[in-house]
C-alpha positions as CSV (number, residue, x, y, z in Angstrom):
1,M,-68.0,9.6,28.8
2,K,-70.3,10.7,31.6
3,V,-74.0,9.6,32.1
4,V,-76.5,12.0,33.4
5,I,-79.6,10.5,34.8
6,L,-82.4,12.6,36.1
7,C,-84.1,11.2,39.2
8,G,-85.4,14.5,41.0
9,G,-88.8,14.8,40.1
10,K,-91.7,13.8,42.6
11,G,-93.7,10.7,40.6
12,M,-96.7,12.3,41.2
13,R,-98.8,9.4,39.1
14,M,-97.3,7.2,41.5
15,R,-98.1,8.9,44.6
16,G,-99.0,5.7,46.3
17,L,-95.5,4.0,46.0
18,T,-93.7,7.3,45.9
19,E,-94.7,8.9,49.0
20,N,-91.8,7.5,50.9
21,I,-89.0,7.2,48.6
22,P,-88.3,8.9,45.1
23,K,-89.7,7.2,41.8
24,A,-86.1,6.0,40.9
25,L,-85.5,3.8,43.9
26,A,-88.9,1.7,43.0
27,D,-88.0,-1.7,43.1
28,V,-88.2,-4.1,39.9
29,N,-87.4,-7.5,40.2
30,G,-85.2,-6.8,43.5
31,K,-82.8,-3.8,42.4
32,P,-84.4,-0.1,41.9
33,I,-85.2,1.3,38.6
34,L,-82.1,3.4,38.8
35,W,-79.5,0.4,39.1
36,H,-81.3,-1.3,36.6
37,I,-80.5,1.9,33.9
38,M,-76.8,2.2,35.6
39,K,-76.1,-1.7,34.8
40,H,-77.3,-1.4,31.6
41,Y,-74.9,2.0,30.7
42,S,-72.1,-0.3,32.4
43,K,-72.6,-3.0,29.9
44,Y,-71.3,-0.6,27.2
45,E,-68.0,0.3,29.4
46,H,-70.1,3.7,31.0
47,Q,-68.9,3.9,34.4
48,E,-69.4,7.5,35.1
49,F,-72.3,8.6,36.7
50,I,-74.3,11.9,37.9
51,L,-77.2,12.2,39.4
52,P,-79.4,15.7,39.4
53,L,-81.4,14.8,42.7
54,G,-84.6,16.4,44.1
55,Y,-87.5,14.5,45.7
56,K,-86.1,12.5,48.4
57,G,-82.8,12.9,47.1
58,E,-80.8,11.7,50.5
59,Q,-82.3,8.6,50.3
60,I,-80.4,7.6,46.9
61,K,-77.6,9.1,48.3
62,D,-78.0,6.4,51.1
63,Y,-78.7,3.5,48.7
64,F,-75.3,3.9,46.8
65,V,-73.3,4.7,50.0
66,N,-74.6,1.6,51.9
67,L,-75.1,-0.7,48.5
68,A,-71.6,-2.5,48.8
69,W,-71.6,-3.9,52.0
70,K,-75.7,-4.5,52.3
71,N,-75.6,-6.4,49.1
72,N,-72.5,-8.7,49.6
73,N,-71.0,-11.3,51.9
74,L,-68.5,-9.4,55.0
75,K,-65.3,-10.5,56.8
76,I,-65.6,-8.2,59.9
77,D,-62.9,-7.8,62.4
78,L,-64.2,-6.4,65.3
79,L,-61.4,-6.2,67.7
80,N,-60.0,-3.6,64.9
81,N,-63.5,-2.2,63.9
82,Q,-62.6,-3.2,60.0
83,Y,-64.6,-5.1,57.5
84,D,-63.7,-6.2,53.8
85,I,-66.4,-7.2,50.8
86,L,-65.8,-10.6,49.9
87,E,-67.2,-9.5,46.2
88,K,-66.4,-7.2,43.9
89,A,-68.4,-4.2,44.0
90,E,-70.0,-2.1,40.6
91,P,-66.7,-0.1,38.9
92,W,-69.1,2.8,39.3
93,K,-68.5,6.4,40.0
94,I,-71.1,8.4,41.5
95,T,-71.7,12.0,41.8
96,C,-74.7,13.2,43.6
97,I,-75.7,16.7,42.7
98,D,-78.7,18.5,45.0
99,T,-80.5,20.6,42.2
100,G,-83.7,21.3,44.1
101,Q,-87.3,19.9,45.1
102,D,-88.7,21.6,42.6
103,T,-86.9,22.4,39.6
104,M,-87.7,21.4,36.5
105,T,-85.7,18.9,34.0
106,G,-83.5,21.3,32.1
107,A,-83.0,23.6,35.1
108,R,-81.5,20.5,36.7
109,I,-79.0,19.7,33.6
110,K,-78.0,23.4,33.4
111,Q,-77.0,23.1,36.9
112,L,-74.7,20.0,35.8
113,E,-72.9,22.0,33.6
114,E,-69.2,22.3,35.4
115,Y,-69.1,18.8,36.1
116,I,-69.3,17.7,32.0
117,E,-65.5,17.9,31.0
118,D,-65.9,16.1,27.8
119,D,-67.4,17.3,24.5
120,I,-70.2,14.7,24.4
121,F,-72.2,13.1,27.3
122,L,-75.0,10.8,27.7
123,L,-78.4,11.5,29.2
124,T,-81.6,9.7,30.1
125,Y,-84.5,9.7,32.9
126,G,-84.7,7.8,35.4
127,D,-87.9,5.7,35.3
128,G,-87.2,4.3,31.6
129,L,-85.7,1.0,31.0
130,S,-84.7,-0.2,27.4
131,N,-82.1,-2.9,25.6
132,I,-81.3,0.1,23.4
133,D,-77.7,-0.7,21.7
134,L,-76.0,2.1,23.2
135,D,-72.7,1.5,20.7
136,A,-75.3,2.1,17.7
137,L,-76.8,5.0,19.3
138,I,-73.7,7.4,20.2
139,A,-72.0,5.9,16.6
140,F,-75.2,7.7,15.0
141,H,-75.0,11.1,16.7
142,K,-71.3,11.1,15.7
143,E,-72.5,10.4,12.1
144,K,-75.3,13.1,12.1
145,G,-73.6,15.3,13.3
146,K,-76.0,17.3,15.6
147,T,-76.1,19.4,18.9
148,V,-78.2,16.4,20.2
149,T,-79.9,13.1,19.5
150,L,-82.6,11.5,21.5
151,T,-83.8,8.1,21.1
152,G,-87.3,7.7,19.6
153,I,-89.8,4.7,20.6
154,K,-92.8,3.9,18.4
155,K,-95.6,3.7,20.8
156,N,-99.4,4.7,20.7
157,N,-99.4,6.7,24.1
158,Q,-99.9,10.0,25.6
159,Y,-96.0,11.1,25.3
160,G,-94.6,13.9,23.0
161,V,-94.7,13.1,19.5
162,L,-91.9,13.8,17.1
163,D,-91.9,14.3,13.4
164,I,-88.5,13.0,11.5
165,E,-87.5,13.0,8.4
166,E,-83.7,11.4,7.5
167,G,-83.1,11.0,11.0
168,I,-83.8,15.0,11.6
169,A,-86.6,16.1,14.2
170,N,-88.6,18.6,12.0
171,S,-91.7,19.1,15.1
172,F,-92.7,17.9,18.1
173,S,-96.2,18.0,19.8
174,E,-96.9,17.3,23.2
175,K,-100.7,16.3,22.3
176,P,-101.3,12.7,21.2
177,I,-101.2,11.0,18.3
178,L,-101.5,7.6,17.6
179,N,-98.8,5.4,15.9
180,D,-95.9,8.2,16.3
181,W,-92.6,8.3,17.1
182,I,-92.2,9.3,20.8
183,N,-89.5,10.9,23.2
184,G,-88.0,7.8,24.6
185,G,-85.0,9.4,26.3
186,F,-81.6,8.0,26.0
187,F,-80.1,11.2,24.8
188,V,-76.4,11.7,23.6
189,C,-75.7,15.5,24.0
190,N,-73.0,17.6,22.9
191,K,-71.5,20.1,25.6
192,E,-73.0,23.0,23.2
193,F,-76.4,21.7,24.2
194,F,-76.1,23.8,27.8
195,D,-76.5,26.6,25.6
196,Y,-80.2,25.9,25.2
197,L,-80.6,25.2,29.0
198,S,-81.6,28.1,31.4
199,A,-80.8,28.1,35.2
200,Q,-84.6,29.2,35.6
201,P,-86.2,26.3,38.0
202,D,-88.8,26.3,35.2
203,C,-87.2,25.6,32.7
204,V,-88.2,22.3,30.9
205,L,-85.9,20.0,29.1
206,E,-88.9,19.1,26.6
207,E,-90.3,22.5,25.8
208,E,-88.0,25.6,24.8
209,P,-84.7,23.4,24.7
210,L,-86.1,20.9,22.3
211,R,-88.2,23.2,20.4
212,K,-85.4,25.5,19.9
213,L,-82.8,22.5,18.7
214,I,-85.8,21.4,16.3
215,E,-85.8,24.9,14.8
216,E,-82.3,25.1,14.4
217,R,-82.4,21.6,13.0
218,E,-80.0,20.3,15.4
219,L,-82.1,17.6,16.8
220,A,-81.1,14.2,15.5
221,V,-83.4,10.7,16.0
222,Y,-82.3,7.3,16.9
223,L,-85.0,5.0,16.1
224,H,-85.3,1.9,18.6
225,D,-87.7,-0.6,18.1
226,G,-86.7,-3.3,21.0
227,I,-87.8,-3.2,24.4
228,W,-88.6,0.4,26.1
229,I,-90.6,1.0,29.3
230,S,-91.5,4.2,30.9
231,I,-92.4,3.8,34.4
232,D,-95.3,6.0,35.4
233,T,-97.8,4.7,37.1
234,P,-98.4,1.6,39.2
235,K,-99.2,-0.9,36.7
236,D,-96.4,0.5,34.6
237,L,-94.1,-0.8,37.2
238,E,-96.3,-3.6,37.6
239,D,-95.6,-4.5,33.6
240,A,-91.7,-3.6,34.1
241,R,-91.5,-6.1,36.5
242,K,-92.8,-9.0,34.0
243,I,-91.2,-7.6,30.7
244,W,-87.6,-6.6,32.2
245,K,-86.8,-10.1,34.1
246,Q,-87.4,-11.5,30.4
247,K,-84.6,-8.9,28.9
C-alpha cells in the first residue's frame, strides 16, 4: 500500500525557518519532520512512499539521495573508487514527483494517479506527527466502506471543523469552533478518490473535494485521541521537539 505525503507547500507561517529549506525538512530532534512521518508508517510495514514536490523540492531529493552515506559508517576503497555502508539502511522506496511550485494540495494528488496501482492508498500532510494506530485506521476504513477516511482530532484551534455522526462526516467548516473534531490528515483513500480531484492548479483538497465527499456521504472519520502535532509555526516546531522526543 503506497503512502503519499504532501510536502510541496511553502510554509508561509514558518517563513523565517523555511526561506532556505522546505518545511518538511525542518528539524525535529535531529531528523526532518518528513523522516519522522515516514518512520511511523514504516513501523506498520508501509515502505513505499510518493512525495509530490514543489517549493525547494530538489532539497528533499538531495536529502534522500545522500541519506545513507551521510548518516552511517562507511568502508571506503579509494583505489577502486568504491564505498560500502556498514549499517542497514531504511527499507524505503521513494518516488519523488515534481508537481509545481504553486500547485494546491488537491491538484498535487491528482498528478499522482498514474503512480497508484492498488485499490487503496494512504495520504497525509508533510507537517503532522502522530502516534496514530495505522492498522486500526485502515481496518476502520474497510469497515465503513467509504471512498475516503480521514483522521479526526479533538483540538481547540483554527483548523477546519468536522461534524460527525456514527463515523460518517455530515459537514465541514473552515470557521473556528471551539472543542470540535478537526481534520488531522492521515487519510485512507480508495482509488476512486481521484474522480473527486481536478488537475487545475487551484484545486484544494480541503475545499471542493472534501465537501463533495461529504455531500455524497463518502467521507468516513476515524477518531484519534493520542499524540497529534501540526507544525505550522516556529512555536509549533519547538513544541514538537519537546513532545515528540517523549513519544
